[in-house]
C-alpha positions as CSV (number, residue, x, y, z in Angstrom):
1,X,8.9,37.8,-6.6
2,X,8.6,38.3,-10.3
3,X,6.8,35.0,-10.8
4,X,4.4,35.8,-7.9
5,X,3.5,39.1,-9.5
6,X,3.2,37.9,-13.0
7,X,1.1,35.0,-12.0
8,X,-1.6,37.3,-10.6
9,X,-1.0,40.4,-12.8
10,X,0.2,39.2,-16.3
11,X,0.0,42.7,-17.7
12,X,2.4,44.1,-15.1
13,X,5.8,45.4,-15.9
14,X,8.7,45.1,-13.4
15,X,11.7,47.4,-13.8
16,X,14.7,47.8,-11.7
17,X,15.4,51.3,-10.6
18,X,17.9,53.2,-8.4
19,X,17.2,53.4,-4.7
20,X,14.9,56.4,-4.1
21,X,16.8,57.4,-0.9
22,X,20.0,58.0,-2.8
23,X,21.1,61.6,-2.9
24,X,19.2,62.6,0.2
25,X,21.0,63.9,3.3
26,X,22.1,61.2,5.7
27,X,22.9,63.4,8.7
28,X,20.9,66.1,10.5
29,X,20.6,69.0,11.1
30,X,20.9,69.8,7.4
31,X,21.0,73.3,5.8
32,X,18.4,72.5,3.2
33,X,16.3,69.5,4.3
34,X,14.3,68.5,7.4
35,X,12.4,65.3,8.3
36,X,9.6,63.9,10.4
37,X,9.3,60.2,10.9
38,X,8.3,57.4,13.2
39,X,7.8,53.7,13.4
40,X,4.2,52.4,13.7
41,X,3.5,49.8,16.3
42,X,0.5,47.6,17.2
43,X,-1.6,49.0,20.0
44,X,-2.6,45.6,21.4
45,X,-0.8,42.3,21.7
46,X,0.3,41.0,18.4
47,X,-2.0,38.0,18.4
48,X,-4.9,40.3,17.8
49,X,-5.5,41.2,14.1
50,X,-6.2,44.6,12.7
51,X,-9.3,45.5,10.6
52,X,-8.9,43.5,7.3
53,X,-10.0,43.9,3.7
54,X,-13.3,42.0,4.1
55,X,-14.6,44.8,6.2
56,X,-14.0,47.3,3.4
57,X,-16.4,45.4,1.1
58,X,-19.9,46.8,0.6
59,X,-22.8,45.0,-1.1
60,X,-24.2,48.0,-2.9
61,X,-23.3,49.5,-6.2
62,X,-21.5,48.0,-9.2
63,X,-19.2,45.1,-8.6
64,X,-16.0,47.1,-9.3
65,X,-17.0,49.7,-6.7
66,X,-18.1,47.5,-3.9
67,X,-14.6,47.4,-2.4
68,X,-13.7,50.7,-0.8
69,X,-10.0,50.6,-1.2
70,X,-8.2,52.1,1.9
71,X,-5.3,53.0,-0.4
72,X,-7.3,55.8,-1.9
73,X,-6.6,58.2,1.0
74,X,-2.9,57.5,0.9
75,X,-2.7,58.0,-2.8
76,X,-4.6,61.3,-2.5
77,X,-2.2,62.4,0.2
78,X,0.8,61.6,-2.0
79,X,-0.8,63.5,-4.9
80,X,-1.0,66.6,-2.7
81,X,2.8,66.8,-2.2
82,X,4.7,69.5,-4.0
83,X,8.1,69.4,-5.6
84,X,10.6,69.3,-2.9
85,X,8.5,67.1,-0.6
86,X,8.8,63.3,-0.3
87,X,6.8,60.8,1.7
88,X,8.4,57.4,2.2
89,X,6.6,54.4,3.7
90,X,8.6,51.2,4.5
91,X,7.2,47.8,5.3
92,X,9.8,45.3,6.5
93,X,8.5,41.7,6.3
94,X,10.6,39.1,8.2
95,X,10.2,35.3,7.9
96,X,9.5,33.8,11.3
97,X,8.6,30.5,12.9
98,X,5.4,29.3,14.5
99,X,6.1,30.1,18.2
100,X,3.7,33.0,18.0
101,X,0.8,30.6,17.6
102,X,1.5,29.3,21.1
103,X,1.0,32.9,22.3
104,X,-2.3,33.0,20.5
105,X,-3.4,29.9,22.4
106,X,-2.4,31.4,25.7
107,X,-4.4,34.5,25.0
108,X,-7.5,32.4,24.2
109,X,-7.0,30.5,27.5
110,X,-6.7,33.8,29.3
111,X,-10.0,35.1,27.9
112,X,-11.7,31.9,28.8
113,X,-10.4,32.1,32.3
114,X,-8.2,28.9,32.1
115,X,-5.1,28.6,34.2
116,X,-2.2,29.7,32.0
117,X,1.0,27.7,32.6
118,X,3.7,30.0,33.8
119,X,7.2,29.7,32.4
120,X,10.4,30.1,34.4
121,X,11.2,29.0,38.0
122,X,11.1,32.6,39.3
123,X,7.7,33.3,37.8
124,X,6.3,30.0,39.1
125,X,7.7,30.7,42.6
126,X,6.1,34.2,42.7
127,X,2.8,32.8,41.5
128,X,3.0,30.1,44.2
129,X,3.7,32.6,46.9
130,X,0.7,34.7,45.8
131,X,-1.6,31.7,45.9
132,X,-0.4,30.7,49.4
133,X,-0.8,34.2,50.7
134,X,-4.3,34.5,49.3
135,X,-5.2,31.1,50.9
136,X,-3.8,32.1,54.3
137,X,-5.6,35.5,54.2
138,X,-8.8,33.7,53.4
139,X,-8.4,31.4,56.4
140,X,-7.5,34.3,58.7
141,X,-10.6,36.2,57.6
142,X,-12.7,33.1,57.7
143,X,-13.6,33.5,54.1
144,X,-13.9,30.5,51.8
145,X,-11.9,31.0,48.6
146,X,-14.0,31.2,45.5
147,X,-13.5,28.5,43.1
148,X,-13.4,29.6,39.5
149,X,-14.0,27.5,36.4
150,X,-13.2,28.2,32.8
151,X,-16.0,29.8,30.8
152,X,-17.7,28.2,27.9
153,X,-18.3,29.9,24.5
154,X,-21.9,30.2,25.4
155,X,-21.1,32.2,28.5
156,X,-18.9,34.7,26.8
157,X,-19.9,38.3,25.9
158,X,-20.1,39.1,22.2
159,X,-16.8,41.1,22.4
160,X,-14.9,38.2,24.0
161,X,-16.4,35.7,21.6
162,X,-15.3,37.9,18.6
163,X,-11.8,38.3,20.1
164,X,-11.4,34.5,20.3
165,X,-12.6,33.9,16.8
166,X,-10.3,36.7,15.4
167,X,-7.2,35.3,17.3
168,X,-7.8,31.8,16.0
169,X,-8.4,33.0,12.5
170,X,-5.2,35.0,12.5
171,X,-3.2,32.1,13.8
172,X,-4.5,29.8,11.1
173,X,-2.6,31.7,8.4
174,X,1.0,32.2,7.7
175,X,2.6,34.9,9.8
176,X,5.6,37.2,9.4
177,X,7.6,39.6,11.5
178,X,6.4,43.1,10.6
179,X,7.8,46.6,11.0
180,X,6.5,49.8,9.5
181,X,8.5,53.0,9.1
182,X,7.5,56.4,7.8
183,X,9.7,59.3,6.8
184,X,8.5,62.7,5.5
185,X,11.4,64.7,4.1
186,X,11.1,68.1,2.6
187,X,12.9,71.3,2.1
188,X,12.7,73.6,5.1
189,X,10.8,76.3,3.3
190,X,8.2,73.8,2.1
191,X,7.8,71.4,5.0
192,X,4.2,71.0,6.2
193,X,4.2,68.5,9.0
194,X,0.6,69.0,10.1
195,X,-0.8,68.1,6.7
196,X,1.3,65.0,6.1
197,X,1.2,63.7,9.7
198,X,-2.6,64.1,10.0
199,X,-3.2,62.6,6.6
200,X,-0.9,59.6,7.3
201,X,-2.4,58.9,10.7
202,X,-5.9,59.2,9.2
203,X,-5.0,56.5,6.6
204,X,-3.6,54.2,9.3
205,X,-6.7,54.7,11.5
206,X,-8.8,53.0,8.8
207,X,-7.3,49.7,9.9
208,X,-8.2,50.2,13.6
209,X,-10.5,47.6,15.2
210,X,-11.1,49.0,18.6
211,X,-12.0,45.7,20.2
212,X,-9.0,43.9,18.5
213,X,-5.9,45.8,17.3
214,X,-4.7,48.9,15.6
215,X,-1.6,50.7,14.4
216,X,-0.2,53.9,16.1
217,X,2.9,56.0,15.8
218,X,5.6,55.1,18.4
219,X,5.8,58.6,19.9
220,X,7.9,57.5,22.9
221,X,10.9,55.9,21.3
222,X,11.3,56.3,17.5
223,X,9.2,59.4,16.6
224,X,11.1,62.6,15.9
225,X,9.5,64.4,18.8
226,X,11.0,65.3,22.2
227,X,10.0,67.0,25.4
228,X,11.5,68.2,28.6
229,X,15.3,68.2,29.0
230,X,17.9,68.2,26.2
231,X,15.3,68.4,23.5
232,X,17.5,69.6,20.6
233,X,20.3,67.0,21.1
234,X,17.8,64.2,21.5
235,X,15.9,65.3,18.4
236,X,19.1,65.1,16.3
237,X,19.8,61.6,17.6
238,X,16.3,60.5,16.8
239,X,16.4,61.9,13.3
240,X,19.7,60.4,12.4
241,X,18.8,57.1,13.9
242,X,15.5,56.9,12.0
243,X,17.2,57.9,8.7
244,X,20.0,55.4,9.0
245,X,17.6,52.6,9.9
246,X,15.3,53.5,7.0
247,X,18.2,53.7,4.4
248,X,19.6,50.3,5.5
249,X,16.2,48.6,5.9
250,X,17.4,47.8,9.4
251,X,15.6,45.8,12.0
252,X,16.7,48.1,14.8
253,X,14.3,50.2,16.7
254,X,11.1,48.7,18.1
255,X,10.8,44.9,18.1
256,X,9.0,43.6,15.0
257,X,5.4,42.6,15.6
258,X,3.5,39.7,13.9
259,X,1.1,40.0,11.0
260,X,-0.4,37.3,8.9
261,X,-0.7,37.4,5.1
262,X,-4.2,38.8,5.2
263,X,-3.2,41.8,7.3
264,X,-0.2,42.5,5.1
265,X,-2.3,42.4,1.9
266,X,-4.8,44.7,3.6
267,X,-2.1,47.3,4.4
268,X,-0.4,47.3,1.0
269,X,-1.6,46.2,-2.4
270,X,-1.8,47.5,-5.9
271,X,-4.4,50.3,-5.8
272,X,-7.7,49.5,-7.6
273,X,-8.1,52.0,-10.5
274,X,-11.9,52.0,-10.2
275,X,-11.6,53.3,-6.6
276,X,-8.3,55.2,-6.4
277,X,-8.7,58.3,-8.5
278,X,-6.0,60.6,-7.1
279,X,-5.5,63.3,-9.7
280,X,-1.7,63.3,-9.9
281,X,-1.1,59.6,-9.4
282,X,-0.6,57.9,-12.8
283,X,0.5,54.6,-14.0
284,X,3.6,54.1,-16.2
285,X,2.8,55.5,-19.6
286,X,4.0,52.5,-21.5
287,X,4.6,48.8,-21.0
288,X,6.4,46.0,-22.7
289,X,4.3,43.0,-23.7
290,X,4.2,40.3,-26.3
291,X,1.6,40.2,-29.0
292,X,-1.7,38.6,-28.0
293,X,-2.0,35.0,-28.9
294,X,-5.2,35.6,-30.8
295,X,-3.6,38.0,-33.2
296,X,-4.1,36.7,-36.8
297,X,-0.8,36.1,-38.7
298,X,-0.5,36.4,-42.5
299,X,2.4,35.1,-44.5
300,X,3.8,38.0,-46.5
301,X,5.2,37.5,-50.0
302,X,9.0,37.9,-50.1
303,X,11.1,39.5,-52.7
304,X,13.6,37.1,-54.2
305,X,16.6,37.6,-56.4
306,X,16.8,35.8,-59.7
307,X,19.6,33.2,-60.0
308,X,22.1,34.5,-62.6
309,X,21.7,31.5,-64.9
310,X,17.9,31.3,-65.4
311,X,17.5,33.7,-68.3
312,X,20.3,34.0,-70.8
313,X,20.2,35.8,-74.2
314,X,22.9,35.4,-76.8
315,X,23.7,38.5,-78.8
316,X,25.1,38.6,-82.3
317,X,28.7,38.3,-81.0
318,X,27.7,35.0,-79.2
319,X,28.4,36.9,-76.1
320,X,26.4,35.9,-73.1
321,X,24.8,38.7,-71.2
322,X,22.8,38.3,-68.0
323,X,20.7,40.9,-66.2
324,X,19.8,40.2,-62.6
325,X,16.3,41.3,-61.7
326,X,14.4,41.1,-58.5
327,X,10.8,39.9,-58.8
328,X,7.8,39.2,-56.8
329,X,6.2,35.8,-56.9
330,X,2.8,37.2,-58.0
331,X,4.0,39.9,-60.4
332,X,5.5,40.2,-63.9
333,X,9.2,40.8,-64.7
334,X,11.3,41.8,-67.7
335,X,14.6,40.5,-69.0
336,X,16.3,42.8,-71.6
337,X,18.9,41.9,-74.0
338,X,21.7,44.4,-73.8
339,X,22.5,44.1,-77.5
340,X,19.0,44.6,-78.7
341,X,16.3,47.2,-78.2
342,X,13.6,44.6,-77.9
343,X,12.4,43.4,-74.6
344,X,11.1,40.0,-73.7
345,X,8.1,39.8,-71.3
346,X,8.1,36.7,-69.2
347,X,5.1,35.9,-67.0
348,X,5.5,34.2,-63.7
349,X,3.2,31.2,-63.5
350,X,4.3,29.8,-60.3
351,X,1.8,27.5,-58.6
352,X,-0.7,27.8,-61.5
353,X,-2.3,24.7,-63.0
354,X,-1.3,23.6,-66.5
355,X,-3.3,25.2,-69.3
356,X,-4.6,21.9,-70.8
357,X,-5.8,20.4,-67.5
358,X,-9.3,18.8,-68.0
359,X,-12.0,20.0,-65.6
360,X,-14.8,17.6,-64.5
């Protein structure tokens, strides 16, 4: 994952942090906190794609503003939360095989009116009985059965033609099992379900293609909403189940749908700064990075210590005294005789040409 991120975003910084769900209540009802949540499911068969990022691009304006980032509304919703409110969104992406592509082909055949091969002996038997009964009824009524033939692409309506193209484009890219969970948890005196739920559903509706597919909250099974009998006890069960599944990143709940890599990238990506201007959403204030490769490098002069036996002065008592002095290669230095008040000035002429060198 780090290699994948750094390859596309070399200036990114990845840090390991504690799990953000730690420290929150795990069982409800709770004296201080309350939650709302649900899983979001696909509204149509999984072979149909949702509205993807290409349809958020506009050809007017500056280049950096042509893409109307759908993440902007979500970031604005998050920036409106107060202290004591948290909004969690979880995407579970599960590697899967290629069996779902066969379902795509079956859906295309169904749109074209081709005979779809039924699987299982019981299904085939029921289909055979239905065909026999229709044939006998047609004979009894003296009605000739109508022969149907598959439609060609030229005979399809624009909607069906678009559906076939979208299904085939989706099946041409790598697919994953997909599950989306949302939890809004807040203190009881601050919780504002209507604001968060409406904003969240509005964000998800951006990806709805009414003639293809869309995402919607699963109100019947996983959403923390009940009606009719035993409402309170069933509500508690739903809240605890949703919280446990979220904390453990569990695959329980609704069966995972199928989304390809384009759909996943449309749903979640790094927000574009030129489009996402939520007032309270900020990037990390600092980052770690190496110096740029184009930075000029200069070799600094180093301070060296004189060897103890370079300069030796003999005093009147034939006693050898040595003073260690640190010098710079390009400066002057002094060596003093401890037995005399005179000082000897020595000039460093390192790397200088000889004085009597002829010049041409």
